[in-house]
Every structure is written in structure tokens, then in C-alpha cells.
C-alpha positions in Angstrom: 43.2 36.9 -6.0 43.5 35.9 -9.7 46.9 36.1 -11.4 47.3 38.5 -14.3 47.3 36.7 -17.6 50.7 35.3 -18.6 50.1 36.3 -22.2 48.2 39.5 -22.8 48.0 39.1 -26.5 44.3 39.3 -27.6 42.7 36.0 -28.7 39.6 35.0 -30.6 36.8 32.9 -29.3 38.8 29.7 -30.0 41.9 30.9 -28.3 43.9 31.7 -31.4 46.2 34.7 -31.0 45.3 37.9 -32.8 47.6 40.7 -33.7 48.4 43.1 -30.8 45.9 45.9 -30.8 43.1 43.8 -32.1 39.8 43.4 -30.3 39.8 39.9 -28.9 37.2 38.2 -26.7 37.2 38.6 -22.9 39.3 35.8 -21.4 38.7 34.3 -17.9 41.4 35.3 -15.5 44.1 32.7 -14.8 44.7 31.1 -11.4 41.2 31.6 -10.0 40.4 29.4 -7.1 36.8 28.3 -7.7 34.7 25.7 -6.0 34.1 22.6 -8.1 30.5 23.6 -8.9 31.7 27.1 -9.8 34.3 25.6 -12.1 31.8 23.3 -13.8 29.3 26.2 -14.2 31.8 28.6 -15.6 33.3 26.0 -18.0 29.9 24.9 -19.0 28.9 28.5 -19.8 32.0 29.0 -21.9 31.4 25.7 -23.7 27.8 26.6 -24.4 29.0 30.0 -25.8 31.3 28.2 -28.2 34.5 29.1 -26.3 36.1 25.7 -25.5 39.6 27.1 -25.3 38.6 29.4 -22.5 36.6 26.5 -20.8 39.9 24.5 -20.9 41.6 27.3 -18.9 38.9 27.1 -16.2 39.3 23.3 -16.0 43.1 23.7 -15.9 42.8 26.0 -12.9 40.7 23.4 -11.1 43.2 20.6 -12.1 46.2 22.5 -10.7 44.5 23.6 -7.5 42.1 20.7 -6.8 42.5 17.8 -4.4 45.0 15.1 -5.5 42.2 12.6 -5.9 40.4 14.7 -8.5 43.3 16.0 -10.5 43.0 13.4 -13.3 39.3 14.2 -13.5 39.9 17.9 -14.0 42.8 17.2 -16.4 40.5 15.0 -18.4 37.8 17.6 -18.6 40.5 20.1 -19.7 41.6 17.7 -22.4 38.0 17.2 -23.6 37.6 21.0 -23.9 40.9 21.1 -25.9 39.6 18.4 -28.1 36.5 20.5 -28.9 38.9 23.5 -29.5 40.9 21.4 -32.0 37.7 20.3 -33.7 36.5 23.8 -34.0 39.8 24.9 -35.5 39.6 22.1 -38.1 42.4 19.9 -36.6 40.7 16.5 -36.7 43.8 14.6 -35.7 44.3 16.7 -32.6 40.6 16.7 -31.8 40.4 12.9 -31.9 43.6 12.5 -29.8 42.5 14.9 -27.1 38.9 13.6 -26.9 40.3 10.1 -26.5 42.9 11.2 -23.9 40.3 13.1 -21.9 37.9 10.2 -22.0 40.6 7.9 -20.6 41.3 10.3 -17.8 37.7 10.7 -16.7 36.7 7.1 -17.1 38.0 5.9 -13.7 35.5 8.3 -12.1 32.4 6.6 -13.6 31.6 4.5 -10.6 31.7 7.3 -8.1 31.8 10.6 -10.0 32.2 13.7 -7.8 30.2 17.0 -8.2 27.2 15.5 -9.9 29.1 14.6 -13.1 27.5 12.0 -15.2 30.7 10.3 -16.3 29.0 7.6 -18.4 27.1 10.4 -20.3 30.4 12.3 -20.7 32.1 9.2 -22.1 29.3 8.6 -24.6 29.5 12.3 -25.6 33.3 12.0 -26.1 32.8 8.8 -28.2 30.1 10.5 -30.3 32.2 13.7 -30.7 35.2 11.6 -31.8 33.0 9.8 -34.3 31.6 13.1 -35.6 35.2 14.4 -36.1 36.1 11.2 -37.9 33.1 11.7 -40.3 34.1 15.3 -40.9 30.9 16.7 -39.4 31.0 20.5 -38.9 33.5 21.5 -36.3 31.2 23.1 -33.7 30.6 20.2 -31.4 27.9 20.5 -28.8 29.3 21.0 -25.3 29.8 18.0 -23.1 27.1 17.2 -20.5 28.1 19.0 -17.3 25.9 19.6 -14.2 24.9 23.1 -13.2 22.8 26.0 -14.4 24.8 26.4 -17.6 23.8 23.0 -19.0 21.7 23.6 -22.0 18.4 21.8 -22.3 18.8 18.6 -24.3 
């Protein structure tokens, strides 16, 4: 059973806190045990909807509950989502750092990526996203390539 949210303060689509009593966006419940495909699909859906902060929370649940051999992968995916969050919030320095950190965490999985992840494509996406941030390109980065039904056509 999911845990209640630790912080019930409403948030916007980028996870920024709003004043109490404001209408925020629906947030995924915390502590949900999802299968890896379910986690990838839910996070992909949230990323495609422009909600990277909430996708990060889904990846974080998988990171904390997943098998030890995959924790760095899920942590890296969470960091990539936070990098997109920082970019969307206009924090280029934070975006660049988290995109790089996330890419470093997922890179060791390139040779034998679990769950249908195309890690080389994900690493190219992270490098391109970092370069876009460096150029000051608009903050809404496209979501990273993830397997599953939520992956938009490219």
C-alpha cells in the first residue's frame, strides 16, 4: 500500500510548492512498489506530460525498493529527471550537473541494460540535453527515451 505523502503542500507541474489551499497538480503517491516496466511507463508518461519532478519521484521509489544491482540505474534515471526539472525551472547550472551525474550513473548499464532500456540512446539524449541547456535553448527538454507504451513517437 502506498505511503501518504510526506508533504501535503500543493505543487505545480514542476514540483514547486504552492501556497496552502492552492489547486496543485495531482502527485503520484510515494512508496509505491511497481514493477520495472510499470515504473518506466509511469515515469515516461509523466515526462511526456511535462512533469519531470513527478517522474523523478517514481524513479526514486524504484531506486529505493529495487534490487541492489539496479539501484544505481534507477538513481541515475531519477537524476536525469531532476536535471530536466532544473532546466524547466530555469536553473541551467543545476540542470547540467544533474544531467551529467545521471548519465554517469546509468552509463555502466550500457552493455547489458535491463528492462529494454537503450542506455546508449539515453546517454546521447543526456549529452544533447546538456548541450541544449548550455546554449540556453528553451527549458522544456523532450523526455529521455524510455521503453514502454508512454514513449512518444520520434
